[in-house]
Backbone as JSON, one array per atom type, in Angstrom:
{
  "sequence": "XXXXXXXXXXXXXXXXXXXXXXXXXXXXXXXXXXXXXXXXXXXXXXXXXXXXXXXXXXXXXXXXXX",
  "N": [[79.25, 85.89, 74.95], [78.7, 83.17, 76.99], [80.32, 79.95, 76.75], [78.75, 77.7, 77.36], [76.17, 78.55, 76.82], [76.25, 78.92, 74.07], [76.66, 76.26, 73.25], [74.26, 75.14, 74.16], [72.39, 76.5, 72.54], [73.17, 75.57, 70.03], [72.51, 72.89, 70.35], [69.73, 73.03, 70.65], [68.84, 74.13, 68.3], [67.87, 72.46, 66.05], [65.37, 71.65, 67.12], [64.04, 74.06, 67.43], [63.83, 74.89, 64.76], [62.18, 72.79, 63.85], [59.84, 73.34, 65.29], [59.04, 75.82, 64.16], [58.66, 74.97, 61.54], [56.47, 73.2, 61.76], [54.48, 74.97, 62.65], [54.32, 76.7, 60.43], [53.54, 74.84, 58.48], [50.99, 74.13, 59.49], [49.67, 76.63, 59.33], [49.72, 77.12, 56.54], [48.21, 74.93, 55.69], [45.78, 75.57, 56.89], [45.06, 77.92, 55.5], [44.78, 76.96, 52.89], [42.82, 75.01, 53.09], [39.39, 74.39, 52.63], [37.24, 73.86, 54.4], [37.07, 73.75, 57.9], [37.1, 72.02, 61.06], [35.03, 72.45, 63.92], [35.82, 75.17, 64.87], [35.84, 78.64, 63.77], [37.94, 79.73, 60.99], [39.62, 81.9, 61.71], [39.84, 81.65, 64.47], [41.17, 79.2, 64.65], [43.53, 80.01, 63.46], [44.59, 81.76, 65.39], [44.97, 79.93, 67.47], [46.89, 78.26, 66.29], [49.04, 80.04, 66.09], [49.85, 80.22, 68.71], [51.84, 78.45, 69.17], [53.8, 75.42, 69.1], [52.16, 73.44, 70.35], [49.55, 74.38, 69.84], [49.55, 74.21, 67.06], [49.8, 71.45, 66.68], [47.42, 70.61, 67.85], [45.58, 71.74, 66.05], [46.3, 70.35, 63.65], [45.66, 67.77, 64.4], [42.96, 67.84, 65.2], [41.47, 69.9, 63.96], [41.43, 69.89, 61.2], [39.43, 69.82, 58.34], [37.3, 68.45, 55.77], [38.78, 67.92, 52.53]],
  "CA": [[78.31, 84.88, 75.31], [79.41, 82.01, 77.55], [80.42, 78.77, 75.9], [77.63, 76.79, 77.64], [74.98, 79.06, 76.14], [76.42, 78.59, 72.65], [76.42, 74.83, 73.09], [72.83, 74.9, 74.33], [71.71, 76.99, 71.34], [73.46, 74.62, 68.95], [71.76, 71.65, 70.61], [68.29, 73.26, 70.51], [68.55, 74.68, 66.98], [66.95, 71.61, 65.27], [64.02, 71.66, 67.7], [63.45, 75.37, 67.11], [63.44, 74.81, 63.35], [61.04, 71.89, 63.75], [58.66, 74.04, 65.78], [58.6, 76.78, 63.15], [58.19, 74.23, 60.38], [55.12, 72.68, 62.06], [53.57, 76.13, 62.68], [54.11, 77.14, 59.04], [52.74, 73.79, 57.82], [49.61, 74.26, 59.95], [49.09, 77.86, 58.77], [49.49, 76.91, 55.1], [47.09, 74.0, 55.57], [44.58, 76.32, 57.26], [44.71, 78.85, 54.42], [44.39, 76.21, 51.69], [41.68, 74.12, 53.36], [38.11, 75.07, 52.49], [36.38, 73.67, 55.58], [37.75, 73.27, 59.09], [36.17, 71.49, 62.05], [34.92, 72.95, 65.29], [35.95, 76.6, 65.11], [36.11, 79.41, 62.54], [39.35, 79.76, 60.59], [40.37, 82.9, 62.47], [40.13, 81.08, 65.79], [42.23, 78.21, 64.45], [44.77, 80.75, 63.2], [45.1, 82.24, 66.68], [45.45, 78.75, 68.19], [48.15, 77.83, 65.66], [50.09, 81.01, 66.41], [50.31, 80.09, 70.09], [53.08, 77.67, 69.18], [53.81, 74.03, 68.66], [51.0, 72.71, 70.88], [48.38, 74.83, 69.08], [49.66, 73.65, 65.72], [49.51, 70.01, 66.77], [45.97, 70.49, 68.11], [44.88, 71.99, 64.79], [46.54, 69.26, 62.71], [45.0, 66.54, 64.89], [41.5, 67.94, 65.43], [40.78, 70.97, 63.24], [41.39, 69.77, 59.74], [38.16, 69.32, 57.83], [37.35, 67.75, 54.49], [39.52, 68.66, 51.49]],
  "C": [[79.09, 83.67, 75.85], [79.33, 80.79, 76.64], [79.24, 77.8, 76.13], [76.36, 77.24, 76.91], [75.06, 78.74, 74.65], [76.16, 77.11, 72.39], [74.94, 74.49, 73.21], [72.05, 75.34, 73.09], [71.95, 76.05, 70.16], [72.68, 73.32, 69.12], [70.27, 71.84, 70.35], [67.89, 73.74, 69.11], [67.63, 73.76, 66.14], [65.52, 71.6, 65.82], [63.31, 72.97, 67.41], [62.99, 75.39, 65.66], [62.22, 73.92, 63.14], [59.76, 72.57, 64.2], [58.14, 75.02, 64.74], [58.06, 76.09, 61.91], [56.76, 73.72, 60.57], [54.11, 73.83, 62.08], [53.29, 76.6, 61.25], [53.27, 76.14, 58.27], [51.27, 73.93, 58.21], [48.95, 75.51, 59.38], [48.81, 77.71, 57.28], [48.31, 75.98, 54.89], [45.77, 74.73, 55.87], [44.13, 77.24, 56.13], [44.17, 78.09, 53.2], [43.12, 75.38, 51.87], [40.38, 74.92, 53.3], [37.27, 75.01, 53.76], [37.24, 73.16, 56.72], [36.7, 72.86, 60.12], [36.19, 72.31, 63.32], [34.9, 74.45, 65.49], [36.09, 77.33, 63.77], [37.6, 79.44, 62.24], [40.17, 80.75, 61.4], [40.75, 82.39, 63.85], [41.23, 80.04, 65.69], [43.56, 78.91, 64.19], [45.4, 81.26, 64.48], [45.67, 81.07, 67.47], [46.78, 78.28, 67.61], [49.29, 78.75, 66.05], [50.55, 80.96, 67.86], [51.56, 79.23, 70.2], [52.86, 76.25, 68.74], [52.57, 73.27, 69.11], [49.74, 73.1, 70.11], [48.38, 74.27, 67.67], [49.3, 72.17, 65.7], [48.03, 69.79, 67.0], [45.19, 70.71, 66.81], [45.05, 70.82, 63.82], [45.83, 67.98, 63.11], [43.48, 66.67, 64.88], [40.78, 68.93, 64.52], [40.66, 70.81, 61.76], [40.07, 69.16, 59.29], [38.37, 68.55, 56.53], [38.15, 68.6, 53.49], [38.66, 69.09, 50.4]]
}
């Protein structure tokens, strides 16, 4: 593997971990939350699994009452 690729992977590693952490946080929140807004839980699950943007959309707009 070329040295530039290794350096790029080392530089992006924290962002990749952050993305997975946000997705996992959103999925755990979805499972634990009784009521969600706007869509059924399965639809929110699919949106969350699309990646970071889907997770942020859920956390900003889909969380219902606790």
